C-alpha positions in Angstrom: 30.0 11.0 -6.9 27.9 9.5 -4.0 30.4 6.6 -3.8 33.0 9.0 -2.4 31.0 9.3 0.8 29.6 6.1 2.2 25.8 6.0 3.0 26.2 5.7 6.7 28.5 8.7 6.8 26.3 10.8 4.5 23.2 10.1 6.6 25.0 10.6 10.0 26.6 13.9 9.1 23.9 15.1 6.8 26.3 15.7 3.9 26.3 15.3 0.1 29.5 15.5 -2.0 29.7 18.5 -4.3 33.2 18.2 -5.7 36.4 16.3 -4.8 40.0 15.6 -5.7 42.7 13.3 -4.4 43.5 15.8 -1.6 40.2 17.5 -0.8 36.4 17.3 -0.9 33.6 19.9 -0.9 30.4 18.9 0.8 26.9 20.3 1.0 26.0 20.1 4.6 22.8 20.7 6.6 22.7 24.2 8.1 21.6 22.8 11.5 24.7 20.5 11.6 27.3 23.3 11.5 27.5 23.7 15.3 27.7 20.0 16.0 30.4 19.0 13.5 34.0 20.2 13.2 36.1 20.3 10.1 38.7 18.2 11.8 36.2 15.5 12.6 35.1 15.1 9.0 38.7 15.3 7.7 39.6 12.4 10.0 36.6 10.4 8.8 37.0 11.0 5.1 40.8 11.2 5.0 40.7 14.4 2.9 40.8 18.2 3.5 37.2 19.2 3.8 35.4 22.3 2.6 31.7 22.7 3.1 28.7 24.7 1.8 25.6 25.0 4.1 22.2 24.3 2.5 18.7 23.9 3.9 17.9 20.5 5.6 15.2 19.7 3.1 17.6 19.8 0.2 20.0 17.4 1.9 17.2 15.0 2.8 15.9 15.0 -0.8 19.4 14.4 -2.1 20.1 11.6 0.4 17.0 9.7 -0.7 17.8 10.3 -4.4 21.5 9.4 -4.5 21.7 6.8 -1.7 18.8 4.5 -2.7 20.4 1.9 -4.9 19.3 -1.7 -4.9 22.1 -2.8 -2.6 21.7 -2.6 1.2 23.7 -0.2 3.3 25.3 -1.0 6.7 24.4 1.4 9.4 27.2 1.6 11.9 27.5 2.5 15.6 28.4 6.0 14.5 24.7 6.7 14.4 24.6 6.6 18.1 26.2 10.0 18.1 23.4 11.7 16.2 19.6 11.6 16.2 18.9 12.1 12.5 19.1 8.5 11.2 15.5 7.6 12.0 14.2 10.8 10.4 16.4 10.2 7.3 15.1 6.6 7.2 11.5 7.7 7.2 12.3 10.3 4.5 14.0 7.6 2.5 11.0 5.3 2.8 8.6 8.1 1.9 10.5 9.2 -1.2 10.8 5.7 -2.5 7.1 5.1 -2.3 7.3 2.5 0.4 4.1 1.5 2.2 5.8 -0.1 5.2 9.2 -0.1 7.1 10.1 -3.4 8.8 12.7 -3.4 11.7 13.7 -7.0 12.6 16.3 -8.5 14.9 17.8 -12.0 14.9 20.5 -13.8 16.9 23.5 -12.0 15.3 22.0 -9.4 12.9 19.3 -6.8 12.6 17.9 -5.4 9.4 15.5 -2.9 7.9 13.3 -3.7 5.0 11.1 -1.5 2.9 7.9 -2.7 1.2 8.0 -1.2 -2.3 5.4 -2.0 -4.9 4.1 -4.8 -2.6 7.4 -6.6 -2.1 9.9 -6.4 0.8 13.4 -5.2 -0.1 16.3 -5.3 2.4 17.5 -1.7 2.7 19.9 -1.6 5.7 21.6 -3.9 8.1 22.1 -2.7 11.7 24.8 -3.5 14.1 23.2 -5.7 16.7 24.4 -3.6 19.6 22.7 -0.5 18.1 19.3 -2.0 17.6 17.8 -1.5 21.1 18.7 2.2 20.9 16.9 2.5 17.6 13.9 0.7 19.0 13.8 3.2 21.9 13.9 6.1 19.6 10.9 4.8 17.7 9.0 4.2 20.9 9.7 7.7 22.2 8.7 9.2 18.8 5.5 7.1 19.0 4.7 8.0 22.6 5.0 4.4 23.7 6.4 2.8 26.9 10.2 2.2 26.4 10.3 -0.1 29.4 7.6 -2.5 28.1 9.4 -5.2 26.1 7.1 -8.2 26.8 3.8 -7.1 25.3 2.8 -5.8 21.9 2.3 -2.0 21.6 0.7 0.2 19.0 1.5 3.9 18.4 1.4 6.7 15.9 3.7 9.3 14.6 2.1 12.4 13.0 3.7 14.6 10.3 2.2 17.5 8.5 1.2 15.6 5.3 1.3 12.0 6.4 1.0 9.7 9.5 2.9 6.6 10.5 1.1 3.7 12.4 3.6 1.8 14.6 3.2 -1.8 15.6 5.7 -3.4 18.0 5.8 -7.2 18.5 8.1 -9.0 21.0 10.0 -11.8 19.3 12.7 -14.4 20.3 15.6 -12.0 20.0 14.0 -8.6 20.5 11.2 -6.4 19.3 10.0 -6.4 15.7 8.6 -3.1 14.5 6.5 -2.3 11.5 5.8 1.3 10.5 2.9 1.7 8.1 3.0 5.0 6.2 -0.4 6.5 5.8 -0.7 9.4 3.4 -3.2 12.2 3.8 -3.0 13.7 0.3 -5.9 12.6 -1.9 -5.1 14.9 -4.8 -3.7 12.0 -6.8 -6.6 9.7 -6.1 -9.4 9.7 -8.7 -11.6 7.3 -10.6 -9.7 8.2 -13.8 -6.4 7.1 -12.3 -7.5 3.8 -10.9 -6.7 1.9 -14.1 -10.2 0.8 -15.1 -10.8 0.3 -18.8 -13.5 2.6 -20.4 -16.1 -0.3 -20.2 -15.2 -1.1 -16.6 -15.4 2.6 -15.6 -18.9 2.9 -17.3 -20.2 -0.1 -15.3 -18.8 1.1 -12.1 -20.0 4.7 -12.4 -23.5 3.5 -13.3 -23.5 1.7 -9.9 -22.0 4.6 -8.0 -24.5 7.1 -9.3 -27.4 5.0 -8.0 -29.2 6.6 -5.1 -29.3 3.4 -3.0 -27.8 -0.1 -2.9 -24.5 -1.8 -2.1 -21.2 -1.6 -3.9 -18.7 -4.3 -2.7 -15.0 -4.4 -3.6 -13.1 -7.6 -2.9 -9.5 -8.8 -2.9 -6.7 -9.8 -0.5 -4.9 -7.4 1.8 -2.8 -4.9 -0.2 -4.9 -5.1 -3.4 -5.9 -1.5 -3.5 -9.5 -1.8 -2.3 -9.2 1.2 0.1 -7.8 3.4 -2.7 -10.8 2.5 -4.9 -13.2 3.4 -2.1 -11.5 6.8 -1.5 -11.6 7.6 -5.2 -15.3 6.8 -5.1 -15.9 8.9 -2.0 -14.0 11.8 -3.6 -16.3 11.6 -6.7 -19.4 11.5 -4.4 -18.3 14.2 -2.0 -20.8 17.0 -2.7 -22.5 19.6 -0.5 -25.8 17.9 -1.1 -24.5 14.5 0.3 -24.1 13.5 3.9 -21.3 11.0 3.9 -20.3 8.9 6.9 -17.4 6.4 7.1 -16.2 3.9 9.7 -12.6 2.9 9.0 -9.7 0.9 10.4 -7.5 2.8 10.1 -8.4 6.2 8.6 -5.8 6.3 5.8 -6.7 9.6 4.2 -8.6 12.5 5.6 -11.1 14.2 3.3 -12.8 17.5 4.0 -16.6 17.3 3.7 -16.7 13.7 4.9 -17.4 12.6 8.4 -14.9 9.9 9.2 -14.9 7.6 12.3 -12.0 5.5 13.5 -12.9 1.9 14.5 -12.2 1.3 18.3 -13.2 -2.3 19.0 -11.7 -2.2 22.5 -14.4 0.2 23.6 -17.2 -1.3 21.6 -17.0 1.0 18.5 -17.3 -1.8 15.9 -18.5 -1.7 12.3 -21.9 -2.9 13.2 -22.3 -0.6 16.3 -21.2 2.4 14.2 -23.6 1.5 11.5 -26.5 1.5 13.9 -25.7 5.1 14.9 -25.0 6.1 11.3 -28.6 5.3 10.4 -29.8 7.9 13.0 -27.5 10.6 11.4 -29.6 11.1 8.2 -26.9 9.8 5.9 -27.0 9.6 2.1 -23.8 7.6 1.6 -22.2 5.2 4.1 -18.7 3.6 3.8 -17.8 0.6 5.9 -14.1 -0.2 5.9 -15.0 -4.0 5.7 -17.9 -6.4 6.0 -16.4 -9.0 8.4 -19.4 -10.8 9.9 -23.0 -11.7 9.5 -24.3 -8.9 11.7 -22.5 -6.2 9.7 -23.6 -7.8 6.4 -27.2 -7.8 7.5 -27.1 -4.2 8.7 -25.5 -3.1 5.4 -28.4 -4.7 3.5 -30.9 -3.0 5.8 -29.2 0.4 5.2 -29.4 0.0 1.5 -33.0 -1.1 1.6 -33.9 2.1 3.5 -32.6 4.3 0.7 -28.8 4.6 1.4 -25.8 4.0 -0.9 -23.4 1.7 1.0 -19.8 1.2 0.0 -17.6 -1.5 1.5 -14.9 -4.2 1.0 -15.0 -7.9 1.6 -12.3 -10.6 1.7 -13.0 -12.9 -1.3 -10.9 -13.9 -4.2 -13.3 -12.9 -7.0 -16.4 -10.9 -7.8 -18.4 -14.2 -8.0 -17.0 -15.2 -4.7 -18.5 -12.2 -3.1 -22.0 -13.4 -3.9 -21.2 -16.8 -2.4 -19.7 -15.2 0.7 -22.8 -13.1 1.4 -25.0 -16.2 1.1 -22.6 -18.0 3.5 -23.1 -15.1 5.9 -26.8 -15.7 6.0 -28.0 -13.0 3.7 -31.1 -14.2 1.8 -30.3 -14.5 -2.0 -33.4 -12.3 -2.9 -32.0 -9.5 -0.8 -28.6 -9.7 -2.4 -30.2 -9.6 -5.8 -32.3 -6.5 -4.9 -29.6 -4.5 -3.1 -26.2 -5.3 -4.7 -25.4 -2.9 -7.5 -22.0 -4.3 -8.6 -19.5 -6.8 -7.3 -15.9 -5.8 -8.0 -12.7 -7.8 -7.5 -9.3 -6.3 -7.9 -5.6 -6.9 -7.7 -2.4 -4.8 -7.9 0.2 -6.1 -10.4 3.7 -4.8 -10.6 4.7 -3.0 -13.8 7.9 -3.9 -15.6 10.6 -1.2 -15.3 10.6 0.6 -18.7 14.3 1.4 -18.3 15.5 -2.2 -18.2 12.8 -4.7 -19.3 13.8 -7.2 -22.0 11.8 -9.3 -24.5 12.4 -13.0 -25.1 10.6 -16.0 -26.6 8.4 -18.0 -24.2 9.7 -21.4 -23.1 8.1 -24.6 -24.2 6.1 -25.1 -21.0 4.6 -21.6 -21.1 3.9 -22.0 -24.8 1.9 -25.1 -24.0 -0.2 -23.3 -21.4 -0.6 -20.1 -23.4 -0.5 -20.9 -27.1 -1.4 -17.3 -28.0 1.8 -16.1 -26.5 5.0 -16.3 -28.6 7.2 -13.7 -26.7 7.1 -12.0 -23.4 9.0 -9.4 -21.4 11.2 -10.2 -18.4 12.5 -8.1 -15.5 16.3 -7.3 -15.6 17.0 -4.8 -12.9 18.7 -1.4 -12.7 19.2 1.5 -10.2 15.9 3.0 -11.3 13.9 0.0 -10.0 16.1 -1.0 -7.1 17.4 -3.9 -9.2 14.0 -5.7 -9.0 13.0 -5.2 -12.6 9.7 -3.7 -11.6 8.7 0.0 -11.1 5.2 0.9 -9.9 1.9 -1.1 -9.9 -1.3 -1.1 -11.9 -4.7 -2.2 -10.8 -6.7 -4.8 -12.6 -10.5 -5.3 -12.1 -13.2 -7.9 -12.5 -16.8 -6.6 -12.3 -20.1 -8.3 -12.3 -22.9 -5.8 -12.7 -26.1 -7.1 -11.1 -28.4 -7.0 -14.1 -31.6 -9.0 -14.8 -29.6 -12.1 -15.8 -27.5 -12.1 -12.7 -30.4 -11.3 -10.4 -32.3 -14.3 -11.7 -29.3 -16.6 -11.2 -28.8 -15.4 -7.6 -32.5 -15.9 -6.7 -32.5 -19.3 -8.3 -29.3 -20.4 -6.5 -27.7 -21.1 -9.9 -25.0 -18.4 -9.9 -22.2 -20.9 -9.4 -23.3 -23.4 -12.0 -24.0 -20.7 -14.6 -21.0 -18.5 -13.9 -19.3 -19.6 -17.2 -22.2 -18.1 -19.2 -22.0 -14.7 -17.4 -20.7 -12.0 -19.7 -17.9 -10.3 -17.7 -14.2 -9.8 -18.0 -12.3 -11.9 -15.5 -9.1 -10.9 -13.6 -7.2 -13.5 -15.6 -8.3 -11.9 -18.9 -7.0 -8.5 -17.8 -3.8 -10.0 -16.4 -3.0 -11.9 -19.6 -3.7 -8.7 -21.7 -1.0 -6.9 -19.6 1.5 -9.7 -20.3 0.8 -9.5 -24.0 1.3 -5.7 -24.0 4.6 -6.0 -22.1 3.4 -4.1 -19.0 4.0 -7.0 -16.6 5.3 -10.6 -16.6 4.0 -14.1 -16.6 5.6 -14.7 -13.3 3.8 -11.7 -11.7 0.3 -12.9 -12.8 1.0 -16.6 -12.8 -1.3 -17.4 -9.9 -4.2 -15.5 -11.4 -3.9 -17.3 -14.7 -3.5 -20.8 -13.1 -6.4 -20.3 -10.7 -8.7 -19.3 -13.5 -7.7 -22.3 -15.6 -8.4 -24.6 -12.6 -11.8 -23.0 -12.0 -12.7 -23.4 -15.6 
């Protein structure tokens, strides 16, 4: 039915087809569009006699995102210059598809809009090159930015009732590139139980979290879900008896009962300076968005030594790498051994779409590398998964609890040479298990499996 009305027309006029014949069409239309649009205008555009049925705007927005979100891209024409709803519809579309970012890009002859869904960028729309500057200006106005400034980067924010959008504008060769990061406020779906930890992993992690003091560090690259794990942990610890302080960049979720501080490096409000003040605020639990430098690492250690539980993230590739990174930052090994409760590494892996995945024998090369694998599942692609073959993501974890064995190895400086003897489940083990169970693909976890083989 949606093919009767092209996406650009549906979005521009705020209509969804209800019924049609060769001669006529009945449309659901936004109530607030009635005064702006005439029957004659739509009949000329659609080439049919038009009847319409007014419905609330929210129902039309929901239907637009549902019925016009196929894997193929849509061309947004100059007709959108007549109305102001395209940007709103675009944001609604991105929100409903679970996108984390919207990318607006302009090149010599074309402009495009891409959504980051499940960690991957998918081209969603192409924009007529002459319409792109007007779209940029609309975004700037909505973000309270200077529309006349086109030479320097700008950062802004758009606030909605249940989510915010962080806007970053970067001047490029042919115009301004914009990235809109969607930041949710709702933490109702965030919990330790929903993170994806195995029962054994959850037991290890909760043992560390329930300690009255020490440091819990979560590592992984950007976009690996570290912040979500931290918020799930804070939600668990958020009790009337606890004074919890956080310093974040940015504040992605707001949580009642927790005192959250936004990092502002331009005025001197850094992780380390905030931590100094936190220690005068009688905290029980402190969350640092990231340990970036030696000063912050040293202060986090000091905070944990004085009876506080410190949660933070660090950019390393593995749980073992976190220990080496702290040593490289100048933290004495004996302090690491005494304060660190658990070192966690995590990744987000795309799930195969259950609607279209297919099973096939592994090829000779894969069989040689992974003898235990005879068959595996591959992505196919359908409307449900935007023709990517993947739908949603799952977190995988690697944890090193700092027990007596690990403490001794850290103090002796033998943690690297003895890592093969440490008893913990590696990221590659969890990744390979997901492949065997048909949850993800060899291609998706290939780098994890290869890196582990090379380290071994």
